[in-house]
N, CA, C and O atoms as a GROMACS GRO file, in nm:
protein
  388
    1MET      N    1   7.229   3.056   0.054
    1MET     CA    2   7.281   3.005  -0.006
    1MET      C    3   7.380   2.971   0.198
    1MET      O    4   7.444   3.051   0.266
    2SER      N    5   7.352   2.850   0.221
    2SER     CA    6   7.439   2.807   0.304
    2SER      C    7   7.550   2.664   0.401
    2SER      O    8   7.519   2.580   0.485
    3ALA      N    9   7.649   2.693   0.348
    3ALA     CA   10   7.730   2.568   0.326
    3ALA      C   11   7.730   2.491   0.484
    3ALA      O   12   7.798   2.393   0.518
    4ASP      N   13   7.662   2.545   0.542
    4ASP     CA   14   7.672   2.490   0.707
    4ASP      C   15   7.635   2.358   0.711
    4ASP      O   16   7.529   2.306   0.675
    5GLY      N   17   7.767   2.291   0.774
    5GLY     CA   18   7.727   2.113   0.803
    5GLY      C   19   7.753   1.999   0.819
    5GLY      O   20   7.837   1.988   0.909
    6ASN      N   21   7.730   1.921   0.785
    6ASN     CA   22   7.842   1.812   0.781
    6ASN      C   23   7.788   1.777   0.595
    6ASN      O   24   7.676   1.785   0.543
    7TRP      N   25   7.919   1.740   0.537
    7TRP     CA   26   7.981   1.686   0.383
    7TRP      C   27   8.022   1.582   0.385
    7TRP      O   28   8.095   1.533   0.471
    8LYS      N   29   7.972   1.525   0.271
    8LYS     CA   30   8.032   1.372   0.207
    8LYS      C   31   8.080   1.430   0.032
    8LYS      O   32   8.021   1.453  -0.074
    9ILE      N   33   8.208   1.434   0.077
    9ILE     CA   34   8.242   1.491  -0.012
    9ILE      C   35   8.379   1.369  -0.171
    9ILE      O   36   8.491   1.320  -0.156
   10THR      N   37   8.322   1.371  -0.243
   10THR     CA   38   8.378   1.270  -0.321
   10THR      C   39   8.437   1.299  -0.451
   10THR      O   40   8.382   1.339  -0.554
   11ILE      N   41   8.572   1.268  -0.425
   11ILE     CA   42   8.698   1.357  -0.582
   11ILE      C   43   8.709   1.248  -0.693
   11ILE      O   44   8.782   1.155  -0.657
   12ASN      N   45   8.673   1.238  -0.778
   12ASN     CA   46   8.735   1.152  -0.888
   12ASN      C   47   8.865   1.194  -0.931
   12ASN      O   48   8.881   1.253  -1.038
   13SER      N   49   8.950   1.168  -0.858
   13SER     CA   50   9.098   1.122  -0.894
   13SER      C   51   9.166   1.058  -1.016
   13SER      O   52   9.078   0.975  -1.042
   14PRO      N   53   9.229   1.044  -1.078
   14PRO     CA   54   9.330   0.972  -1.150
   14PRO      C   55   9.373   0.857  -1.078
   14PRO      O   56   9.411   0.762  -1.147
   15MET      N   57   9.376   0.841  -0.907
   15MET     CA   58   9.371   0.712  -0.838
   15MET      C   59   9.273   0.674  -0.772
   15MET      O   60   9.277   0.612  -0.666
   16GLY      N   61   9.090   0.743  -0.885
   16GLY     CA   62   9.027   0.645  -0.861
   16GLY      C   63   8.951   0.769  -0.759
   16GLY      O   64   9.009   0.867  -0.712
   17ALA      N   65   8.751   0.718  -0.735
   17ALA     CA   66   8.728   0.815  -0.647
   17ALA      C   67   8.818   0.819  -0.454
   17ALA      O   68   8.888   0.736  -0.395
   18GLN      N   69   8.781   0.917  -0.428
   18GLN     CA   70   8.853   0.950  -0.292
   18GLN      C   71   8.734   0.998  -0.206
   18GLN      O   72   8.659   1.094  -0.227
   19GLU      N   73   8.734   0.920  -0.119
   19GLU     CA   74   8.597   0.979  -0.066
   19GLU      C   75   8.631   1.149   0.104
   19GLU      O   76   8.726   1.227   0.091
   20VAL      N   77   8.593   1.153   0.153
   20VAL     CA   78   8.621   1.273   0.245
   20VAL      C   79   8.500   1.305   0.274
   20VAL      O   80   8.411   1.320   0.189
   21GLU      N   81   8.476   1.326   0.475
   21GLU     CA   82   8.407   1.379   0.550
   21GLU      C   83   8.437   1.552   0.574
   21GLU      O   84   8.542   1.587   0.628
   22ALA      N   85   8.373   1.616   0.546
   22ALA     CA   86   8.361   1.707   0.565
   22ALA      C   87   8.282   1.843   0.648
   22ALA      O   88   8.174   1.883   0.605
   23SER      N   89   8.355   1.914   0.781
   23SER     CA   90   8.220   1.975   0.850
   23SER      C   91   8.298   2.113   0.817
   23SER      O   92   8.421   2.116   0.816
   24ILE      N   93   8.214   2.233   0.788
   24ILE     CA   94   8.197   2.302   0.714
   24ILE      C   95   8.076   2.404   0.899
   24ILE      O   96   7.984   2.372   0.974
   25THR      N   97   8.178   2.532   0.874
   25THR     CA   98   8.059   2.673   0.916
   25THR      C   99   8.178   2.776   0.849
   25THR      O  100   8.300   2.774   0.831
   26THR      N  101   8.036   2.886   0.820
   26THR     CA  102   8.066   2.961   0.748
   26THR      C  103   8.045   3.074   0.845
   26THR      O  104   7.980   3.065   0.949
   27ASN      N  105   8.131   3.220   0.783
   27ASN     CA  106   8.089   3.315   0.876
   27ASN      C  107   8.153   3.454   0.762
   27ASN      O  108   8.270   3.478   0.732
   28GLY      N  109   8.027   3.526   0.721
   28GLY     CA  110   8.081   3.650   0.657
   28GLY      C  111   8.079   3.534   0.495
   28GLY      O  112   8.013   3.444   0.442
   29ASP      N  113   8.190   3.609   0.479
   29ASP     CA  114   8.305   3.553   0.321
   29ASP      C  115   8.419   3.455   0.387
   29ASP      O  116   8.518   3.456   0.315
   30THR      N  117   8.430   3.399   0.461
   30THR     CA  118   8.479   3.330   0.516
   30THR      C  119   8.389   3.161   0.590
   30THR      O  120   8.282   3.148   0.649
   31PHE      N  121   8.515   3.038   0.541
   31PHE     CA  122   8.442   2.941   0.647
   31PHE      C  123   8.609   2.845   0.710
   31PHE      O  124   8.727   2.862   0.678
   32THR      N  125   8.538   2.739   0.814
   32THR     CA  126   8.658   2.672   0.855
   32THR      C  127   8.617   2.572   0.915
   32THR      O  128   8.511   2.599   0.971
   33GLY      N  129   8.643   2.486   0.928
   33GLY     CA  130   8.625   2.343   0.919
   33GLY      C  131   8.727   2.195   0.965
   33GLY      O  132   8.833   2.223   1.021
   34THR      N  133   8.698   2.055   0.943
   34THR     CA  134   8.756   1.963   0.935
   34THR      C  135   8.719   1.893   0.823
   34THR      O  136   8.606   1.855   0.791
   35THR      N  137   8.847   1.876   0.753
   35THR     CA  138   8.804   1.747   0.661
   35THR      C  139   8.907   1.590   0.684
   35THR      O  140   9.030   1.582   0.694
   36LYS      N  141   8.834   1.513   0.686
   36LYS     CA  142   8.842   1.322   0.750
   36LYS      C  143   8.830   1.254   0.650
   36LYS      O  144   8.728   1.228   0.587
   37GLY      N  145   8.952   1.220   0.630
   37GLY     CA  146   8.989   1.096   0.437
   37GLY      C  147   9.087   0.986   0.545
   37GLY      O  148   9.099   0.987   0.667
   38ARG      N  149   9.142   0.906   0.452
   38ARG     CA  150   9.215   0.791   0.387
   38ARG      C  151   9.315   0.881   0.448
   38ARG      O  152   9.383   0.818   0.528
   39MET      N  153   9.344   0.986   0.440
   39MET     CA  154   9.489   1.080   0.439
   39MET      C  155   9.455   1.102   0.616
   39MET      O  156   9.564   1.086   0.671
   40GLY      N  157   9.393   1.120   0.676
   40GLY     CA  158   9.406   1.148   0.843
   40GLY      C  159   9.284   1.284   0.807
   40GLY      O  160   9.223   1.332   0.711
   41GLU      N  161   9.302   1.307   0.968
   41GLU     CA  162   9.170   1.443   0.949
   41GLU      C  163   9.281   1.561   0.927
   41GLU      O  164   9.403   1.562   0.912
   42GLN      N  165   9.180   1.656   0.933
   42GLN     CA  166   9.268   1.830   0.904
   42GLN      C  167   9.226   1.934   0.908
   42GLN      O  168   9.110   1.912   0.873
   43SER      N  169   9.234   2.055   0.929
   43SER     CA  170   9.168   2.183   0.972
   43SER      C  171   9.152   2.269   0.815
   43SER      O  172   9.233   2.269   0.722
   44VAL      N  173   9.048   2.323   0.823
   44VAL     CA  174   9.055   2.369   0.680
   44VAL      C  175   9.023   2.494   0.657
   44VAL      O  176   8.912   2.506   0.708
   45GLU      N  177   9.061   2.621   0.597
   45GLU     CA  178   8.974   2.783   0.638
   45GLU      C  179   8.962   2.799   0.509
   45GLU      O  180   9.041   2.747   0.431
   46GLY      N  181   8.857   2.878   0.469
   46GLY     CA  182   8.833   2.983   0.282
   46GLY      C  183   8.751   3.048   0.258
   46GLY      O  184   8.690   3.106   0.347
   47LYS      N  185   8.733   3.055   0.183
   47LYS     CA  186   8.693   3.174   0.121
   47LYS      C  187   8.483   3.101   0.091
   47LYS      O  188   8.438   2.996   0.045
   48VAL      N  189   8.411   3.243   0.154
   48VAL     CA  190   8.251   3.215   0.054
   48VAL      C  191   8.247   3.316  -0.029
   48VAL      O  192   8.264   3.427   0.020
   49ASN      N  193   8.230   3.306  -0.135
   49ASN     CA  194   8.143   3.401  -0.258
   49ASN      C  195   8.041   3.377  -0.315
   49ASN      O  196   8.037   3.333  -0.430
   50GLY      N  197   7.917   3.409  -0.223
   50GLY     CA  198   7.736   3.401  -0.278
   50GLY      C  199   7.758   3.208  -0.253
   50GLY      O  200   7.779   3.133  -0.157
   51ASP      N  201   7.741   3.197  -0.371
   51ASP     CA  202   7.704   2.957  -0.318
   51ASP      C  203   7.858   2.941  -0.373
   51ASP      O  204   7.842   2.873  -0.475
   52THR      N  205   8.016   2.971  -0.358
   52THR     CA  206   8.109   2.958  -0.400
   52THR      C  207   8.196   2.877  -0.252
   52THR      O  208   8.225   2.962  -0.168
   53LEU      N  209   8.222   2.785  -0.227
   53LEU     CA  210   8.369   2.782  -0.187
   53LEU      C  211   8.486   2.758  -0.210
   53LEU      O  212   8.523   2.650  -0.254
   54THR      N  213   8.566   2.859  -0.184
   54THR     CA  214   8.717   2.818  -0.218
   54THR      C  215   8.860   2.786  -0.097
   54THR      O  216   8.877   2.870  -0.009
   55TRP      N  217   8.930   2.695  -0.102
   55TRP     CA  218   9.026   2.643   0.016
   55TRP      C  219   9.160   2.570  -0.075
   55TRP      O  220   9.193   2.580  -0.193
   56SER      N  221   9.210   2.502   0.028
   56SER     CA  222   9.378   2.449   0.003
   56SER      C  223   9.365   2.409   0.146
   56SER      O  224   9.337   2.448   0.259
   57ALA      N  225   9.425   2.232   0.019
   57ALA     CA  226   9.495   2.150   0.160
   57ALA      C  227   9.604   2.095   0.086
   57ALA      O  228   9.618   2.071  -0.034
   58ALA      N  229   9.679   2.081   0.188
   58ALA     CA  230   9.864   1.995   0.182
   58ALA      C  231   9.835   1.849   0.204
   58ALA      O  232   9.777   1.797   0.299
   59ILE      N  233   9.889   1.796   0.100
   59ILE     CA  234   9.885   1.650   0.177
   59ILE      C  235  10.016   1.664   0.132
   59ILE      O  236  10.097   1.735   0.072
   60GLN      N  237   9.983   1.483   0.237
   60GLN     CA  238  10.160   1.404   0.256
   60GLN      C  239  10.172   1.328   0.109
   60GLN      O  240  10.258   1.343   0.022
   61GLN      N  241  10.050   1.240   0.110
   61GLN     CA  242  10.058   1.061   0.043
   61GLN      C  243   9.934   1.122  -0.044
   61GLN      O  244   9.851   1.202   0.001
   62PRO      N  245   9.940   1.057  -0.210
   62PRO     CA  246  10.076   0.988  -0.214
   62PRO      C  247  10.196   1.066  -0.250
   62PRO      O  248  10.296   0.996  -0.265
   63MET      N  249  10.213   1.199  -0.270
   63MET     CA  250  10.303   1.264  -0.259
   63MET      C  251  10.282   1.423  -0.196
   63MET      O  252  10.187   1.499  -0.216
   64PRO      N  253  10.378   1.441  -0.130
   64PRO     CA  254  10.352   1.596  -0.122
   64PRO      C  255  10.323   1.739  -0.244
   64PRO      O  256  10.395   1.798  -0.324
   65MET      N  257  10.200   1.746  -0.209
   65MET     CA  258  10.123   1.907  -0.306
   65MET      C  259  10.000   1.944  -0.246
   65MET      O  260   9.926   1.884  -0.167
   66THR      N  261   9.991   2.091  -0.318
   66THR     CA  262   9.882   2.107  -0.230
   66THR      C  263   9.704   2.142  -0.360
   66THR      O  264   9.690   2.185  -0.475
   67LEU      N  265   9.615   2.094  -0.260
   67LEU     CA  266   9.540   2.045  -0.369
   67LEU      C  267   9.460   2.175  -0.356
   67LEU      O  268   9.466   2.228  -0.244
   68GLU      N  269   9.388   2.235  -0.449
   68GLU     CA  270   9.251   2.330  -0.495
   68GLU      C  271   9.184   2.351  -0.475
   68GLU      O  272   9.128   2.390  -0.577
   69PHE      N  273   9.118   2.359  -0.391
   69PHE     CA  274   8.947   2.339  -0.385
   69PHE      C  275   8.875   2.399  -0.501
   69PHE      O  276   8.966   2.397  -0.584
   70THR      N  277   8.771   2.453  -0.566
   70THR     CA  278   8.685   2.472  -0.580
   70THR      C  279   8.521   2.404  -0.614
   70THR      O  280   8.481   2.325  -0.699
   71ALA      N  281   8.444   2.493  -0.483
   71ALA     CA  282   8.263   2.440  -0.479
   71ALA      C  283   8.160   2.512  -0.468
   71ALA      O  284   8.156   2.602  -0.385
   72THR      N  285   8.041   2.480  -0.564
   72THR     CA  286   7.961   2.572  -0.555
   72THR      C  287   7.886   2.489  -0.472
   72THR      O  288   7.921   2.372  -0.467
   73VAL      N  289   7.783   2.528  -0.398
   73VAL     CA  290   7.660   2.444  -0.338
   73VAL      C  291   7.537   2.528  -0.345
   73VAL      O  292   7.535   2.651  -0.335
   74SER      N  293   7.391   2.413  -0.369
   74SER     CA  294   7.314   2.423  -0.413
   74SER      C  295   7.194   2.312  -0.355
   74SER      O  296   7.144   2.225  -0.426
   75GLY      N  297   7.169   2.332  -0.242
   75GLY     CA  298   7.099   2.357  -0.126
   75GLY      C  299   7.155   2.210  -0.112
   75GLY      O  300   7.262   2.226  -0.053
   76ASP      N  301   7.142   2.101  -0.131
   76ASP     CA  302   7.238   2.032   0.019
   76ASP      C  303   7.325   1.916  -0.111
   76ASP      O  304   7.330   1.793  -0.120
   77SER      N  305   7.369   2.002  -0.177
   77SER     CA  306   7.470   1.925  -0.280
   77SER      C  307   7.576   2.052  -0.351
   77SER      O  308   7.547   2.170  -0.370
   78MET      N  309   7.705   1.978  -0.382
   78MET     CA  310   7.786   2.060  -0.437
   78MET      C  311   7.870   2.031  -0.528
   78MET      O  312   7.903   1.913  -0.519
   79SER      N  313   7.910   2.076  -0.597
   79SER     CA  314   8.031   2.054  -0.710
   79SER      C  315   8.150   2.128  -0.762
   79SER      O  316   8.148   2.248  -0.791
   80GLY      N  317   8.226   2.069  -0.769
   80GLY     CA  318   8.328   2.163  -0.806
   80GLY      C  319   8.428   2.109  -0.871
   80GLY      O  320   8.396   2.003  -0.924
   81ASN      N  321   8.576   2.152  -0.893
   81ASN     CA  322   8.701   2.065  -0.964
   81ASN      C  323   8.825   2.117  -0.805
   81ASN      O  324   8.832   2.228  -0.752
   82VAL      N  325   8.892   2.008  -0.773
   82VAL     CA  326   9.013   2.048  -0.803
   82VAL      C  327   9.119   2.030  -0.856
   82VAL      O  328   9.148   1.940  -0.935
   83LYS      N  329   9.184   2.116  -0.817
   83LYS     CA  330   9.356   2.100  -0.865
   83LYS      C  331   9.426   2.015  -0.779
   83LYS      O  332   9.421   1.995  -0.658
   84LEU      N  333   9.516   1.955  -0.901
   84LEU     CA  334   9.575   1.870  -0.814
   84LEU      C  335   9.767   1.902  -0.896
   84LEU      O  336   9.845   1.845  -0.973
   85GLY      N  337   9.762   1.986  -0.840
   85GLY     CA  338   9.958   2.031  -0.833
   85GLY      C  339   9.933   2.000  -0.978
   85GLY      O  340   9.823   1.980  -1.030
   86ALA      N  341  10.026   2.001  -1.023
   86ALA     CA  342  10.070   1.912  -1.157
   86ALA      C  343  10.011   1.819  -1.248
   86ALA      O  344  10.028   1.788  -1.366
   87PHE      N  345   9.926   1.780  -1.145
   87PHE     CA  346   9.846   1.613  -1.260
   87PHE      C  347   9.721   1.675  -1.272
   87PHE      O  348   9.626   1.610  -1.229
   88GLY      N  349   9.692   1.817  -1.333
   88GLY     CA  350   9.572   1.871  -1.356
   88GLY      C  351   9.433   1.905  -1.241
   88GLY      O  352   9.442   1.963  -1.132
   89SER      N  353   9.306   1.848  -1.307
   89SER     CA  354   9.218   1.842  -1.188
   89SER      C  355   9.112   1.729  -1.189
   89SER      O  356   9.094   1.650  -1.281
   90ALA      N  357   9.060   1.734  -1.096
   90ALA     CA  358   8.981   1.686  -1.048
   90ALA      C  359   8.835   1.680  -1.047
   90ALA      O  360   8.793   1.731  -0.943
   91PRO      N  361   8.734   1.634  -1.129
   91PRO     CA  362   8.519   1.703  -1.061
   91PRO      C  363   8.608   1.668  -0.870
   91PRO      O  364   8.708   1.619  -0.818
   92LEU      N  365   8.476   1.738  -0.838
   92LEU     CA  366   8.452   1.642  -0.688
   92LEU      C  367   8.274   1.708  -0.725
   92LEU      O  368   8.236   1.805  -0.789
   93THR      N  369   8.218   1.624  -0.665
   93THR     CA  370   8.009   1.634  -0.567
   93THR      C  371   8.039   1.596  -0.478
   93THR      O  372   8.125   1.512  -0.452
   94GLY      N  373   7.945   1.674  -0.388
   94GLY     CA  374   7.899   1.629  -0.238
   94GLY      C  375   7.805   1.624  -0.199
   94GLY      O  376   7.743   1.632  -0.304
   95VAL      N  377   7.728   1.615  -0.122
   95VAL     CA  378   7.583   1.576  -0.060
   95VAL      C  379   7.620   1.563   0.094
   95VAL      O  380   7.704   1.499   0.157
   96ARG      N  381   7.522   1.649   0.124
   96ARG     CA  382   7.498   1.718   0.248
   96ARG      C  383   7.429   1.631   0.362
   96ARG      O  384   7.308   1.615   0.349
   97VAL      N  385   7.497   1.566   0.486
   97VAL     CA  386   7.430   1.443   0.542
   97VAL      C  387   7.451   1.462   0.685
   97VAL      O  388   7.408   1.379   0.765
   0.00000   0.00000   0.00000
Protein backbone atom coordinates (compact mmCIF):
# COMPACT_ATOMS: atom_id res chain seq x y z
CA MET A 1 0.00 0.00 0.00
CA SER A 2 1.22 3.43 -0.83
CA ALA A 3 -0.70 6.51 0.23
CA ASP A 4 1.75 8.76 -1.63
CA GLY A 5 0.13 11.28 -3.94
CA ASN A 6 -2.69 13.76 -4.14
CA TRP A 7 -6.12 13.04 -2.68
CA LYS A 8 -9.58 14.58 -2.69
CA ILE A 9 -11.10 13.84 0.72
CA THR A 10 -14.75 14.39 1.64
CA ILE A 11 -15.72 14.63 5.32
CA ASN A 12 -19.46 14.18 5.93
CA SER A 13 -19.66 16.49 8.94
CA PRO A 14 -22.78 17.66 10.79
CA MET A 15 -22.35 20.95 8.88
CA GLY A 16 -22.53 19.16 5.52
CA ALA A 17 -19.88 17.69 3.24
CA GLN A 18 -16.47 19.34 3.62
CA GLU A 19 -13.96 18.80 0.82
CA VAL A 20 -10.21 18.84 1.41
CA GLU A 21 -7.34 18.41 -1.03
CA ALA A 22 -4.40 16.52 0.48
CA SER A 23 -0.87 15.80 -0.68
CA ILE A 24 0.79 12.90 1.14
CA THR A 25 4.39 11.62 1.17
CA THR A 26 5.12 8.53 3.26
CA ASN A 27 8.48 7.64 4.79
CA GLY A 28 8.44 4.30 6.62
CA ASP A 29 5.96 4.52 9.48
CA THR A 30 5.34 8.28 9.16
CA PHE A 31 4.01 10.69 6.56
CA THR A 32 4.06 14.41 5.87
CA GLY A 33 1.98 16.56 3.59
CA THR A 34 -0.41 19.45 3.22
CA THR A 35 -4.16 19.85 3.27
CA LYS A 36 -6.12 22.63 1.63
CA GLY A 37 -9.81 23.41 2.01
CA ARG A 38 -12.30 26.13 2.92
CA MET A 39 -10.36 26.85 6.11
CA GLY A 40 -7.05 27.40 4.33
CA GLU A 41 -3.87 25.40 3.88
CA GLN A 42 -2.13 23.46 6.63
CA SER A 43 0.91 21.20 6.98
CA VAL A 44 0.17 17.74 8.37
CA GLU A 45 2.22 14.86 9.70
CA GLY A 46 1.09 11.53 10.95
CA LYS A 47 1.63 7.82 11.39
CA VAL A 48 1.46 4.94 8.91
CA ASN A 49 0.52 1.49 10.22
CA GLY A 50 0.13 -0.95 7.31
CA ASP A 51 -2.63 0.54 5.16
CA THR A 52 -3.91 2.91 7.89
CA LEU A 53 -3.01 6.58 8.30
CA THR A 54 -3.61 8.57 11.49
CA TRP A 55 -3.11 12.30 12.03
CA SER A 56 -4.60 15.31 13.75
CA ALA A 57 -5.30 18.88 12.70
CA ALA A 58 -6.09 21.94 14.79
CA ILE A 59 -8.83 24.15 13.35
CA GLN A 60 -10.16 27.55 14.41
CA GLN A 61 -13.41 27.69 12.38
CA PRO A 62 -16.26 27.22 13.02
CA MET A 63 -14.74 26.90 16.53
CA PRO A 64 -11.32 25.91 17.90
CA MET A 65 -10.90 22.14 18.14
CA THR A 66 -8.54 19.34 17.22
CA LEU A 67 -9.72 16.90 14.57
CA GLU A 68 -8.37 13.33 14.80
CA PHE A 69 -8.27 11.40 11.52
CA THR A 70 -8.05 7.65 10.87
CA ALA A 71 -8.12 6.53 7.23
CA THR A 72 -7.51 3.19 5.55
CA VAL A 73 -6.07 3.28 2.02
CA SER A 74 -7.06 0.65 -0.53
CA GLY A 75 -5.63 1.25 -3.99
CA ASP A 76 -6.84 4.65 -5.15
CA SER A 77 -9.46 5.13 -2.43
CA MET A 78 -9.54 5.73 1.30
CA SER A 79 -12.21 5.56 3.96
CA GLY A 80 -12.28 6.28 7.65
CA ASN A 81 -13.49 8.60 10.39
CA VAL A 82 -12.72 11.99 11.87
CA LYS A 83 -13.22 12.58 15.59
CA LEU A 84 -14.73 16.06 15.92
CA GLY A 85 -13.66 16.95 19.45
CA ALA A 86 -16.73 16.80 21.73
CA PHE A 87 -19.05 16.58 18.69
CA GLY A 88 -18.70 12.87 17.96
CA SER A 89 -17.24 11.64 14.69
CA ALA A 90 -17.90 11.89 10.98
CA PRO A 91 -17.12 9.48 8.14
CA LEU A 92 -14.60 10.38 5.47
CA THR A 93 -13.93 9.06 1.99
CA GLY A 94 -11.18 9.91 -0.43
CA VAL A 95 -10.00 9.28 -3.98
CA ARG A 96 -6.54 9.64 -5.44
CA VAL A 97 -6.40 12.41 -8.05
